[in-house]
KOLNU-544406 format. One line per 4 residues: number of its first residue (from 1); for each residue x, y, z of N, C-alpha, C. Coordinates in steps of 0.001 Angstrom, whole numbers, plus 500000, padded with zeros to 6 digits. Atoms other than C-alpha are relative to their C-alpha. Last residue first. Example, Ala and Ser with C-alpha at 12.3 -4.5 7.8 and 13.67 -1.06 7.14 Angstrom:
2	499180/498810/499940/513670/498940/507140/499230/501090/500730; 500890/498810/500000/512300/495500/507800/500900/501200/500000;
# end
This chain:
181	499051/499409/500741/791333/316137/866651/500755/499122/499455; 498629/500200/499450/788789/313937/868058/500889/500881/499006; 500036/498785/499256/785235/314391/866801/501313/500716/500453; 500080/498860/501165/785496/311838/864349/500247/501346/500280;
177	498552/499944/500295/786874/309386/867302/499753/500963/498809; 499195/499142/498769/783575/310424/869325/501147/499683/499412; 500071/498778/499998/781472/308794/866165/500859/501003/500975; 499286/499609/501248/783400/305730/865821/499661/501386/499765;
173	499103/500066/500119/783008/305017/869788/500636/500742/498546; 499410/499065/498892/779499/305760/870115/501262/500602/499742; 500374/499006/500818/778877/303519/866819/500262/501062/500903; 499174/500077/501211/780645/300696/868717/499761/501466/499135;
169	498965/499432/499509/779095/301739/872037/500443/499633/498932; 500073/498765/499788/775717/301426/870400/500904/500612/500714; 499307/499695/498410/776052/298107/869198/499720/501675/500150; 500347/500572/499094/773957/296737/866249/500338/500597/501425;
165	501798/499879/500128/774255/299189/863507/499606/499228/501481; 500127/498551/499991/778131/299502/863948/498575/500484/500046; 499923/499921/498684/778352/295806/864700/499741/501467/500308; 499546/500386/498985/777292/295510/861413/499803/499897/501370;
161	500537/501232/500578/776347/298132/858963/500696/498919/501005; 499074/500936/499066/776491/301550/859636/499340/498364/499863; 500609/501485/500530/775675/304001/856753/500807/499188/501099; 498835/501096/499402/776327/307734/857573/499248/498946/499627;
157	500289/501681/500044/775313/310671/855825/500453/499316/500667; 499328/500764/499458/776012/314887/856289/499173/498605/500182; 500701/500932/499514/775127/317510/854374/500601/498938/500526; 499710/501437/499681/776397/320670/854697/499259/498973/500439;
153	500422/501139/499739/775107/324349/854216/500790/498860/499631; 499612/500683/499151/777137/327399/854019/499414/498406/500821; 498752/500200/500304/776622/328836/850759/500839/499255/501293; 499419/500193/498595/772865/328298/850763/501413/500081/500358;
149	498987/499055/499802/771827/329525/847219/500802/500097/501600; 500061/499175/498755/768154/328285/847562/501348/500858/500493; 501359/500335/498949/767682/326984/844056/500309/501327/501322; 501567/500003/500323/771087/327799/842482/499348/499633/500893;
145	500011/498953/501051/775057/328067/842986/498870/500193/499610; 499265/498998/499464/775140/326761/846820/499988/500969/498492; 500850/499265/498740/772625/324065/847008/500376/501387/499852; 501086/499717/500271/773695/322389/843550/499039/501000/500949;
141	500150/498677/500988/777114/323197/844330/498627/499788/499416; 500669/500712/501451/776672/320525/847127/499857/501342/499160; 500586/498624/500477/779049/320881/850153/499313/499600/498697; 499818/499118/500862/779659/317447/851784/499499/501037/499974;
137	500157/498419/499796/780295/315482/855010/500169/500697/498595; 499652/499008/501067/780293/311748/854606/499461/501263/500323; 500445/498576/499698/780315/309109/857344/500388/501053/498855; 499329/499422/501305/780792/305205/856735/499174/501536/500426;
133	500638/498697/499654/780777/302889/859442/500379/500614/499133; 499793/498788/500898/781436/299131/858755/499359/501270/500378; 501063/498761/500320/780711/296027/860872/501059/501009/499565; 500681/500435/498692/782449/292432/861667/498862/501134/500007;
129	499515/499357/498546/784373/292995/858503/498730/499645/501078; 500831/500810/499209/784252/290535/855444/500111/500392/501305; 499094/500652/499102/787119/292479/853975/499011/498924/501204; 498893/500508/500522/785499/292949/850420/500780/499432/501193;
125	499823/501138/501155/782021/292859/851072/501368/499088/500019; 500266/500902/499360/781977/295266/854101/500050/498518/499057; 498715/500118/498951/784242/297684/852490/499431/498761/500792; 498896/500561/500460/781537/297385/849760/501150/499663/500774;
121	500208/501273/500208/778582/297737/851681/501373/499238/499346; 500125/501159/498809/780095/300631/853189/499828/498831/499810; 498614/499987/499434/781232/302719/850037/499619/498897/501470; 498967/500883/501053/777950/301789/848372/501290/499554/500468;
117	500434/501278/500364/775920/303382/851107/500846/498683/499306; 499815/500636/498637/777601/306633/851688/499731/498289/500134; 498119/499912/500437/777693/307069/847675/500333/499354/501568; 500003/501616/500600/773752/306029/847984/501553/499595/499935;
113	500377/501104/499042/772967/308871/850511/500718/498979/499175; 499135/500245/498799/775413/311370/848760/499299/498740/500791; 500400/499114/498879/773501/311444/845428/500764/499516/501067; 500435/500766/498900/775460/310100/842410/499257/501252/500849;
109	501134/499197/499709/776984/310377/838981/499231/499662/501320; 501197/500528/500908/780138/308614/838885/499170/501201/500749; 500215/499642/501121/783530/309539/840674/499261/499488/498452; 500071/498531/500254/782554/309240/843871/500194/500304/498971;
105	501497/500216/499828/782072/305225/843835/499723/501967/499780; 500706/500663/500984/785475/304666/842729/498693/500407/499727; 499934/499089/501139/786919/307719/844804/499185/499144/498440; 500706/498587/500177/785645/306273/847746/500087/500631/498775;
101	501517/500261/500489/786920/302895/846909/498936/500877/500096; 500336/500331/501193/790497/304299/846418/498494/499497/499779; 500264/498962/500894/790574/305784/849460/499484/499781/498573; 501374/499316/499566/789893/302461/851372/499693/501478/499142;
97	501299/500498/500383/792364/300831/849137/498921/500930/500150; 500393/499149/501166/795117/303414/850162/498842/499422/499381; 500307/498986/499860/795346/301602/853425/499315/501030/498940; 499056/499159/500881/795539/298064/852216/499492/501738/500259;
93	499838/499744/501125/792752/296059/853684/500866/501211/499892; 499895/498678/500132/792820/294055/856658/500395/500509/498840; 499414/499389/500889/791893/290714/857449/499999/501241/500035; 498641/501149/501045/791311/287819/859700/500583/501164/499169;
89	499960/501287/499898/788171/289701/860916/500901/498905/499469; 499590/501567/500637/788327/293135/860767/499809/498905/500779; 499262/500684/499208/786608/296270/862164/499797/498533/499513; 500147/501189/500226/785599/299007/859890/500887/499206/501201;
85	499505/500971/499045/785630/302281/859579/499730/498585/500198; 500231/501086/500203/785581/305359/856915/500231/498942/501152; 499250/500526/499088/785318/309137/857041/499202/498326/500127; 500359/501394/499576/784664/310488/853629/500756/499533/501691;
81	499320/501099/499580/785050/314139/852676/499376/498846/500888; 500149/500224/498605/783246/316863/850626/501419/499088/500804; 498507/500347/499302/782840/318145/847477/499880/499963/501781; 499962/499803/498599/779369/318274/845342/501667/499260/500658;
77	498907/500800/498670/779784/318817/842058/499657/500032/501218; 499164/499215/499678/777038/319766/839305/500434/499556/501148; 498485/500030/500907/775393/317522/836882/500917/500982/500676; 499757/498524/500744/771763/318761/838298/501329/500049/499668;
73	501494/499239/500248/770066/315640/839540/500262/500921/499298; 501371/500514/501009/772605/313139/839625/499370/500834/499532; 501332/500186/499784/775271/315436/841710/499176/499345/498843; 500995/499151/500641/778849/315259/840708/498235/499342/500300;
69	500508/500538/500402/781808/313680/842976/498921/501157/498909; 500620/499443/500794/784655/314753/844629/499323/499550/499122; 500504/500827/500930/786206/313400/847851/499090/500797/498718; 500655/498898/500684/788819/314162/850471/499015/499485/498493;
65	499791/500201/501421/789125/311311/852685/499451/500880/499249; 499760/498859/501176/788825/312874/856026/500643/499570/498817; 500754/499230/499751/789151/309832/858418/500546/501125/498765; 499395/498899/500761/790511/306556/858101/499037/501236/499541;
61	500381/499059/500498/789699/304179/861077/500779/501076/498857; 499098/499339/501266/790373/300840/861965/498998/500969/499269; 500702/498997/500967/788293/299442/865153/501083/500597/499080; 500286/498635/499537/789923/296613/866730/499581/500818/498692;
57	501505/500119/500269/789845/292892/865768/499636/501442/500574; 500793/499299/499218/793432/292446/864949/498410/500263/500103; 500702/500411/498583/794944/289251/864362/499054/501154/500628; 499687/498972/498782/795823/290275/860538/499147/499357/501396;
53	500007/500359/498545/796398/288588/857371/500034/500767/501305; 499023/500588/499066/796398/291281/854604/499540/499179/501097; 500694/500011/498996/794023/292592/851520/501032/498802/501100; 499591/499325/498557/795744/294428/849156/499004/499796/501154;
49	499425/500841/499131/795248/291993/846213/500399/500655/501113; 498894/500620/500376/794535/294810/843734/500700/498648/500802; 499560/500455/498774/791759/296474/845704/501790/499479/499407; 499663/498985/498901/791291/298708/842818/500794/499422/501322;
45	498395/499525/500328/791673/295847/840123/500287/501291/500893; 498972/500701/499884/789216/293773/841919/501470/500893/499397; 499512/500178/498475/786745/296653/842096/501240/498909/500278; 500466/501467/499439/786818/297344/838436/500086/499768/501444;
41	499174/500512/499262/786927/300962/837160/499309/498643/500558; 499145/500786/501028/785272/302231/834113/500898/499152/501045; 500701/500733/500531/782092/304068/835804/501005/498625/499294; 500184/500917/499066/784445/305438/838491/499495/498806/499207;
37	499216/501275/499897/786167/307525/835921/499582/498753/500580; 500731/501384/500298/783478/309812/835616/500424/498786/500108; 500963/499763/498598/785198/313335/836754/499068/498644/499884; 499194/500086/498766/788166/312349/834353/498927/499849/501032;
33	499771/501236/499995/785516/311436/831273/501048/499796/501715; 501046/500907/499104/784037/314927/832551/500322/498458/499610; 500172/500156/498973/787194/316572/831712/498730/499346/501101; 498862/500989/499068/788278/315111/828902/499620/500575/501521;
29	500151/501051/500078/784499/316550/827362/501194/498995/500824; 501367/500573/499139/784888/319478/828642/499669/498809/499914; 499424/500158/498350/788258/320060/827198/498838/499494/500933; 499093/501181/499819/787324/318904/823999/500279/500129/501224;
25	500501/500996/500055/784368/321294/824192/500815/498902/500097; 500889/500429/498700/786112/324088/825274/499421/498644/499890; 499763/501496/499705/788707/324077/822294/499067/499175/501185; 499779/501081/501275/787425/326868/820287/500159/498568/500566;
21	500886/501306/500145/785414/328609/823469/500706/499157/499153; 500068/500779/498641/788257/331121/824804/499360/498786/499890; 498777/500390/499378/788871/332840/821242/500185/499086/500939; 499137/498764/498966/785382/333014/820313/501224/499378/500296;
17	498676/499315/500761/784641/330664/817355/500548/501180/500883; 498936/501024/499953/782048/328551/819470/501397/500285/499183; 499333/500393/501537/779993/331576/819944/501049/499067/499986; 498675/499860/500070/777769/331192/822795/500453/499984/498479;
13	499708/498706/500936/774032/331583/822983/501329/500548/500319; 500043/499050/499655/773066/328885/825578/500382/501332/499583; 501220/499940/500144/772287/326506/822626/499934/500969/501730; 500951/499758/501065/775336/326643/821237/498556/500557/500712;
9	499354/498778/499972/777542/326053/824418/499154/500937/499071; 500571/499209/498642/774968/323057/825057/500732/501342/500017; 501256/499625/500070/775855/321941/821347/499542/500834/501151; 500327/498951/501070/779431/321978/821505/498710/500725/499808;
5	499905/498943/499001/779206/319972/824968/499694/501474/498674; 501428/499405/499020/776918/317526/822933/500687/501408/500860; 501123/499404/500913/779612/317357/820004/499100/500525/500836; 499202/498561/501014/782825/316933/822303/498527/500565/499321;
1	500533/499258/499414/780767/313794/823985/500495/501676/499998;
# end
């Protein structure tokens, strides 16, 4: 990757011998390895057996999970937060694992719509939940730094599975809890 970043810098007219750029291709390659680490993560390792028996059948919500991803169309970041809810059926997932699942998919080249669905489907399959709801709110640098240059636009996406799709009351409860402080 280092050589490719060097080629990009040369292509835009930069001097790779300039003091500030001498190690930039190496630093950029390391940054991209980190920013795309989700490709090298395994779901079973992320979950790490953190499924616990539970009699709870009430909604569990993890709000405001920071996420950082890269737009697959422009390779620019989008930054936001995910809100994840599920209704357990005999097992609950360790709290940190919800955030780790968000990160595993966010740390790939993505579109927000796909990211939202991947998180919901994964939570559904891991926990065998009665339902899952995921809402993501994000600001996209491809909208802010180029093109239409809209600084205050926020994209919101949702994925509702099981009872979150089938029951208006469940969906309403989830969405209303997101509005509460």
